[in-house]
N, C-alpha and C positions, 0 to 999 in steps of 0.2 A: 199606162195606168197599171199599177201593181195591185193585184187582188190578194188580200190577206184572208187566210182561212183558219177557222177554229175547227180542229178535228176532235170528234167525240167517238171514242172507241180505239183502244191501243192494241187490239188483237191483230191476227195475221192479215185480215182484210183491211183494217185501218192502215197497217204498215204498207200494204201494197198501194193504196191510194196515196199515201204520203210520198212514196217513191215516185209515182207518176206526177203528182202536183209539184214536187221539187224540181222535176225535169222540164216543166212547162215554163216558157218565158213569161216574165211578169207575174209570177205567182209565188207566194211565200206562205208557209205555215206560221201561225202566230201563237197557238196554244194547243196543248194535248190534255184531253179529259177522259178519264175512265173511272168507273165506280170502284174498280179494284186498284187501290192506290199504288201497290208495287209495279203494276203494269204501266200506269200513267207516269210514274217517276222514272222507270227504266227508259221508256221511249222518249220522254221529254229530255232526259239526261243525254241521250245519244244525239238529239237534235239541238241541244242547248235552247230549250223552250220552257216556259212556265208550265207546271203540271197542276191539274185540278181533279177533284173527284165529283164535283157538282157542276152541271152545265150552266145553271144560273150564275153561280159565282164566277165561272170562267168568262162568260160573256159580259159580266159587269166589270171584270178586272182588265180585260184586253179588248180593245176596239178592233172589230173585224168587218170584212165585207160580205162574208158568206160562211155557212156552217155545213160541215160534213158529219153525218150520223152513220157510223159504221159499227153497229152493235149487234149482238145476237138477237134472235126474234123476241125473246122474253124481255129485253131491255129497252125496247122502243117506247117512246112517249116523252120522257123528261127532256131529252135533247131537242126533239122537234118542237115541243111547246115553248122551250126557252128561245129558240130561233124565231119562231113565228110571232111570239109576243113582242119581239123587237123589230119585226118587219124585215128580217134578213133572208136573202136567198138561201134555199135549203136543198142539199143533196142527201138522199136517204138510200142506203144499201138495201138490196132485197134480202129476204121478204120484208115488207113494210110493217109487219107486226107478227105477233104470235097467233092470234085469232083475228076476229073482225072488229072487236070493240074499239081498241086503241086506234087501229088503222082508220076506221070510219070517223072517229073523232078528229084525228089529224087531217083527214081528207076535208072535213068541213072547215077546219081552221085555215087550211091552204086556200080553199075557194074564197073564204071571207077576206083573207089578207091580200090575195092577188100577187104574191111574190113569185119570182122565178124558181122553179123546182126541177130537179133531175133525180133519177133513180138508177140503181145499179143493174138494170136489165141490158147488159152490154151486147147481147146477141143482136138487138135491133140495129146496132152500129156496124154490123158486118155488111159490106156491099153485096155479098152473096144473098143476104136476106132480101134486100131491096130488089135484086134481080129476080129472085124467086117470085116475088109478088107481081112483078111485071109479066112473067111467064104465065102465072095463074090467072091473070086478068083475061087472057084469051082462052084459057082452058080451065074452067071452074073445077075445083077439086071435088071428088066424090068420096074419097076414102083417105084417111090419114092414120099414121102409126108413129107415135113418139115414145121415147124411152130415155131413162137416165140409169146407166148400169155402172155402179161405182162401189168403192170400199166405204167403210164406216169412218167418218172423220175422227181424228184422234183427240177429241175434246169431250170431257165428261158430260157436259150438258146436252150434247146432240142426241143421245139415246133416250131422252125423256120428252114425252109429248108436251109436258107443261113447261118445257124450256125451249124446244126447237120447233114444235108443231108437227114434226115428222118430216120424212124425206120429200113428200109431195110438196109441202109448203116451203121447205128450206132449199131443196135442190131442183126438183122437177119443175119448179116455177119458171125457170128460164125457157123450158120447152113449152109450157102453158102459154107464156107471153108471146112466144113466136107463133104458136098455133092460132092465137087470137088475131095476131097481125095478119096472118095469111088466110085464115079460114073464116074470120068474123067472130061474132059473139056466140058463146055456148048457151044453150037453153035448158039442158038436162044432163045429169051425170048419174051413173051408177058404178060403184066401186066395191072392191073386196080386197082385204089385206090378209097377210099371213105373218104370224110372229112365232118364233120358236118358244117352246115351253120354258117358263122361268125356272131357274135353278133354286134349290133350297139351300141357302148359305149357312144354315146352322147345324148341319149334320156332322161337321168336322170343326177343327179349330182354325180352318182357313179363314183369312180375313176377307170379308165380302168386297167385291169390286163393283164399280158403277154398272158393269154389264149385267150383274145379278138382278138389277132392278129396271132394266131397260123396258120401255113400253113401245118404242117405235117399231113399226112393222118391218120385217125383213124384206117383204115384197108387197107391192100394191099394184093393182091393175084396175083401170077404169074404162068404161065405155062412155063416150061423150057425144051428144047430139048438138049440132050447131044450127043457128037460125037459118042459115043458107041451105040446110038439108044435108050437109056433109056429116058423115059419121066417122068417129076416130076411136082408136084404142091408145091409151096413154098409160105407161107403166114405169115403175121404179124399183130398184133393189139396191141394197147396200151390203151384200154379203160377199162380194168379190175381194180378192187380195189387193187389187189396185183398180183405179178407174179404167174402165174399158172404153165406154163410148156414151155419148149423149147426142141424140139426133132426132129429126122429124122427117118422115117420109110422106109424100102425098102422091095420090093416084088420080089422074084426070083421064078423060078419053084421049088416048093416044100420047099421053105424057106421064112420065114418072120422074119425081124429084126426090133427091136425098140431100138433106141439109144438116150440116153438123158444124162444130166449131172449126173444123179444118177447111170447110168450103162447101160448094154446091156441085152435085152431080145430077145431070139430067139425061133422060133417055127417051127418044121419040119413036123407037121401034127400028130405026135405021142406023143411028149413030149415038154414041155417048159423049157428052161434053162435060168437062170438069172445069170448075172455076175456083181458084184459091182466094182466100181472104186477102185484102190489101192491108190497110193500116190495122194494127192490133186493136180490136174493139175495146179492150180494157183501158187503152190509152184514149181512144176516141171518145168514150163516154165521159171522161173527165174533161178533155179538151173542149167538147161541145158545151158542157155546163159552164165552164169559165167564159166561153165566147158569149153564151146567153146572158151571163151576169154583166158582161161588158156592153151588152146591147148589140153585139155583132151578128146575132142570129135571132130569128123570131122566137124559137123555143128549143128545148131539148127534145129528143125523139120520144122519150118516155117520161113525161112529167108525172107528178104524184098521182093525179086523177086516173091516168092510164095504168099506172102500176097497181093502183087499188083494185081495178077491175080484174087484173090477172091474179091478184091475191084472193079476191072473192072466189074465183074459179078453183084455186088450190084448196081453199077452206071448204068448198062444197064437196070436192073429191074426198078430203079427209073426213068430213062428216058422214058421207055415204059409206065409206069403208068402216067407220066406227059403228054406225047404226044398222048397216045392211039394207038400207032403204034408198030408193032413188031420191035425188035432190033436184028441184027445179030452180033455175035462176031467172031473175026478172031482167030482161034486156032493157037498156035505156033507150030513150027516143033516138031515132035515126040521125036527127040533126046533130045531137050532142056527140054521137059516135063518129060521125063524119069529121067533126072538128078535131077529135083526139086521136083517131086512127089514121091521121094523115101520114103521107110519106115524108121523107126528108124535105124540109121547107125550101132549102136552096143549097146548091153545091158549095162546099167550103173547102178551100185548099188546106190539106193537112199541114199542121205545124211541123217543123223539123225537130224531131225528138230523138234523143239517143236512148236506146234501150239498155242503159248501163247503170241503173240504180240511181242513188242520190247524187247530186252534182258534187264535183270536187270543191273543197273549201280550203281556205288557208287555216291550218291548225293553230297558227299563232293568233289569229284575229277572229275567226268564226268557227269554232269547233262544232261539228255536226254529228259526231259519232264516237264510238269507243276508239276508233283509229286516231281521231284528232286528239284524244287524251293519252296517246301512246299505250293503249291497251288493246288486247285482242282476245277472242275466244278460240280455244284450240280443242279439237276432238282427239282424245287419247284412249288407248287401251291400258287401263290401270293394272289389270290382271286378267287372266283367262276368264272370259265370261263377264267382264266388267268394263263397259264403254262409258266414258264420261266426257263432259265438256268442262274445261277449266278456264279460268281467267288468267291471262299472262301479261307481263309488261313487255312492250316492244322496245328494242334498242333504238338509239338515235340513228337517223339516216346519215351515213358517212358521206364524205365527198365521193362522187361517182356513183352513189347508190340511188335507189328509188324506193318509195313507200307504196305498196300495193294494197288496195282495198278490194277484198274478194267479192266477186259477183256470184260465183257458183263454184262448187267443188264436187267432182264426180266420184262415185264409189267403184273401186276395182275389187269386186267381191271376192274373187279367188285368193288374191294375195292378202288382202286385209282381214278377211274372215279367218284365215289361218292363224292370225294372232289372237282373234277373239276365241277361237276354238282351242287354242293352245297347241296346235300341231305344226306350226311353222318350223322348218328345218333350222332356222337361225336361233331358235330357242334352246336347241340341244347341241349345236356345233357352230363353229365359226370358220369362215373362209380365210385362209392365210394368203395375204395379197401377193407375197413373193413366190410361194410354192403353187398357188392356185389350187390348193387342196382344202377340203373341209376337214377340220380337226375336231374330234370329240373331246369332251371333258370341260370345255369352257365355251359357253354360248356366245355367239356373236351379237345377239340382241337379247336384252332383258326387259322386264316390265319395270316401270311403265313405258309403253311404246308411245313416244310423244310426237313422232312425225309419221303420219299415216295417210297414204293416198298420194296420187301423182296426176290428178286431173283437175287443175285449177284454171279459172279465167278471172282476171282482175282488172281493175282500173288504176292507173297511176294517179295518186293524189298528192304526191310530193316528189319532185325530181331534183337531184343534184348532179345531173349529167345532161349534156346536150344531146345524148343519144335517144332519150325518151322524154316526151313532153307530158305535162300534167293533162289528164283526160284521155291519154292513149289507153286502149284496151289490149291487154296482153294475155297470152296463154303461158302457163308455167307449171312447175311441179314442186310444190313446197308443203303439201299435206293439207288436211282439213282444218284450216284456220281462217278466221275472218279478215286477217291482214298479215302482211309479211314485208320485212325489209330485205330487199334483194340487191345482190351485187351483179350487175350485168357482165362483169369480166369472168365470173366463175359459174353463173347460173344460166340456164337455157330459157331465154325470154323471147317470145314470138309475137310480134305485132299482128293483130288480126285485121283483116279487111273490114272497112266500114259497113259493107253490105252483108256481112256474115252474121247470122243469128248468134248473139253472144253465148247462148246456152250451148251451141255446138263447139264453142271454143274449148270446152273441157276435153275434147278429143285430140287437140292439136299438139300439145307439148310432148306428151309421152305415149298416150294410148295409141293414137294413130301411127306414130313411128314404129311401135311394136309390130303392127300389122305390115306396114310398108317394108320393114326390115325382113320380114318373112318373104315378101315378094322379091326383095333384093337378093336374098340367099338362093331363091329358085332361079333367078336370072343368072347369078354367078355360076350355079351348077350347070345350067343349060349352055352357057357360052364359054365356059372355061375361064371365067373372070373378065372377059372382054365385054363388059356390060354397057349397053347404050342407054337403057332405061329400064324401069321396073317391068315393062311389058315383055321383056326378053324371056322371062321364065314361064309366061302363061299365054301369050298371044297365039291364037289358033290351036291351043292345046286343051286336053280334057283334064279338068281339075276337080278333085274331091277335097272338101273341108270336113274334117271330123270334129264335131263339137259346134253347136249352134248358140254358144254364148256370145257376148259382145265382141270378143276377139275373133272368133270364128266367123261371125256374120260380117264384120267389117273386112276381114281378109277375103271373104267370098265376094263382097262388093268390089274390092280392089281388083280381083281377078276378072270379074265380069266387065268392069269399067275399062280394063286394059286389054280386052279383046279375046278372052278365053272362048273356046268353041262351045263348051258347055260346062256349067258349074253345078256340082252336086254337093249337098250339105247333109251330113249324117248326124243324127242325135237320137237319144233314147226318149226324150220328152216330147209327147205329141203336140204340146203348146209351142214348142220351139220349132218343130217341123212345120207346123202350120205357118208360123212367122216366116220361115225360109221360103215356103211356097208363095206367100204374099209378096216377098221380095223378088220373085221370079226365078228361084233356083229349083233344081230337082231335089226334093226332100226324100231321104231314105232313113229307115229305122236302123239305128246303130246296133240294136240287139238282134236284128234279123240278117246278119252276115252281109253287110253292104258289099263286101268284096265279090261274092258270088253274083249278086245282082248286077253290079257295074261291069264285071268282066264278061257277063252275058250281053250287056248293052254296048260296051265300048270295045271294038275290035280293031287292031292295027294290022294283024296278019296271023298266019298259022302259029299257034302257041304264044301269041303276043297280044294279050288283052289287059284292060284295066286303065287306071288313071295315069296320065303322063307324070303328074306330080300330085302329091297329097300334102295338104297343110294340116298338121295335127294340132288341134287347139283345145283339147279336152284333157285335163290333168288326171287321167285315169289310165291304168295299164291296159284295160280292156280296149280303150279307144286307140291306143298306140298299136296294139295287136291288130285291130280292124284296119288301121291305116296301112300296115305292112301287107295285109292280105289283099288290099284293093289296088295297090300300085302295080304297074306293069313290070315285067322282068327287067332288071337293071335300072329300074326307076328309082326316084328319090322321094323320101318323106322328109318334109321340112317341119321340125318340131318347135312350136311356139308355146307349148303348154308348161304349166308350173305344177310339179308333182310334190305331194307331201307324204306319199306312202311308197311302198316297194312296188316291184313290177313282176310278180310271179306269173301274171297272165300273158306276158310277152314271151312267146315260145320262139327263141332265136334259131332253133334247129329246123324250123319249118320254112315258110316263105322267105324269110330274111336270108337264110343260108342257101336254099336251093335256087332262088331267083336272082341272087347276086344284087341285093338291094343296098341302097345307101340311106343313111339316116343322118340328117344335119340339124343341129340345134341353132335356132335363130334368136338367141337371147339378145335383148335390146342393148346390152352393154357392149356388144361387138358387132361390127359389120364384117362381111366376108374379107378374108385375108387379101391385102393389097388394094382394097377399095376405100379405106378409111379417109384418105385425103379427098376423094371425090364425093363420097357419100357420108356426110356427117349428119348429126341429129337435125341441124337446121334444114338440110335438103329433104330429109324424111318428113319433117313437119310441113315443108312446102308441098310435098306430094299429097299429104293429108288434106291440106287446104284445097288443093285441086279437086279431090274427091268430094269434099264437103260442099264446094261450090256447085258441083254437078249433081250430087245426090242429097243435098242438105235436107230438103223436105221429106224425103224418104227416111233418112236417118232420124230426123226429129220425130217423125210419126211412129216408127217401128222400134227404134233402139231405145229411146228415152221413155221408159215405161213409168217411171216414178220421179216426180219433182216435189220435194217436201221442204219445209223450212229447215234451216240449218239446225235449229234446236231439236228437231225431230230425228236427227241423224242417228243417235245412239239407239233409239227404239227400233228404227227400221233395220239397223244392223243386227240387233238381237233377233228380230223376226226372221230375217233371211238366214242367219246362222242356225236357227231352230227349224228351218224349212217351213215356217208358217206363212211365208210371203214369197211369191215368185216374181223376180225382177230380171230384166235384161240389163238395163243400165239405170241406176238410181243417181239422182243429182240432188245435192243439198244446196238450196238457194239461199244466199245471204241477201242479195238484192230482192226486195219484194216484187219488183217488176217481172222477175222470172218465175214467179209462182203462178 
């Protein structure tokens, strides 16, 4: 039985659900509706579906089996009424309303209609949440602490209370729903909020921005008392540069739990146990709704009536923060609560779902995207300080070629932002390929820079070679574009293992090999070119990495993975040093003479102290000088950095001269002399995949700090270039499943 879906809401959340639904067997989207006609037309055009601006018109025109309402808080009501008046199963994204009026009205209509409902509270679909509930059944919680620490979403309506309802209603609601599931019903709340002073936009000729009129609190904290007697503090803030964490902690007699989107950590005083999430809950929440529509399960985990109770709690906290007075909630009869706060009705075998975006389609018969229309979106630097996304025509796929539809593309901040800032060496000189000399007077690269980036992961949607099949997921390096026609004979295409998180694929084709090539140069230096494996340069040795950016951190992970005795990471930024510590490295301050510290710590013999090998991964002369000071006499510094300025701080007459040091550049375009036939780019990618298989969860958690929609890429790049946003690795997601 195929379930046809009417999707109401063509924003990023609607697109994410569309990606999931299109990947589920026996499900198809039938129509796209959005009050903003350009958004409806754009998404419908990509999927070859009819577009509407009115839900009533959409449901009259196209027969469907169920309706998804994925709209901002202020837009709830019309879509739900249209579905319920026709007796259609209804899925509603959280929060279910702006305030209580519309949500209560829809709740009454749902109860009257008796239709199957589901909501977007996907935390309930994490198996770690159910396990936490089982643990708390034997250890009733006394205290809880929940929080949502995030950036401000880049949509203009979010900062207005009359559009979003505030962060508690719009974001913290996930934590509130989980708290209710684990702790029971809340009976009283008291909250306080803090908002920065509003700017006066009329004092200059500056054009006012939406932020001048924002009403949403920068921070909110609430004390909540539950009917069980448990007390909790719940808090939210949106002032960070990137999402940090959302979690709920509980304290029972002899038991501490920490629950987040990553999983569950429990501590009973003697041992700590960690549990990772299984199936992606954002997929499970859609799968379970479809199964309920088919009659394959009793109910969804969070039907509308249950979501409404969580929404009431969020509204109560918002009201208390606004008025400064406590707010009491009226708990429902225990019998009703017992029915709706039930655990998972029955175990259901997860469907086999590929986390690779929308399914492949035949461009000739069933176009589903811009790719199918031989078009793509490409992120370019039009001029210094000007990053744009342009629409381009794709060439025809030649014999032997493949058409790739991008799932995600990663930002290599150092190289790419040099073009944004206008200080890339290629803008003022060019490399003569025969002389291998940079010649001034004629730039090697000019604006616009149309191929930017080298961290892509994509799905084959059309293949004219037996080497790759449609549906294969590959890593490659072709720039920030939504699609690419590739020639396997001239381009580096790496098939990804089915078990690997597709988002990690951005590291495989080029980024990871940069780091692996650094390890290869160290191995060649240590063995005189008789390299057995990457471990030869670091196994059992003392290693320093200068620079805790993504290149430095992955190089440090490689060294640790390959058996280094100890790995130290030096950086000037305390945030990056903290990250290095969390990854298990010795973190030292690059500004506090790491050479002196490490030569005190690491002794080989009289007059012989310091790192066996240093990997220099920070494109600053000061970092290179620190690397030379920290390496042992006659040791080697492997330089992976990209420099855009001079090197006055490198004093070659000091340690470099007196200690007989070696400095080797490990530029990705070359492997060590004599090893190119044994160690090509494919082998370096294979070594990267080994590391990702071993440390994938760690890399996903700590390296990938920002995942934003592809269209938000230019804004993020400008923020990073102006040092308004701190990232380790940013990924521009084309597939909504990866958001």
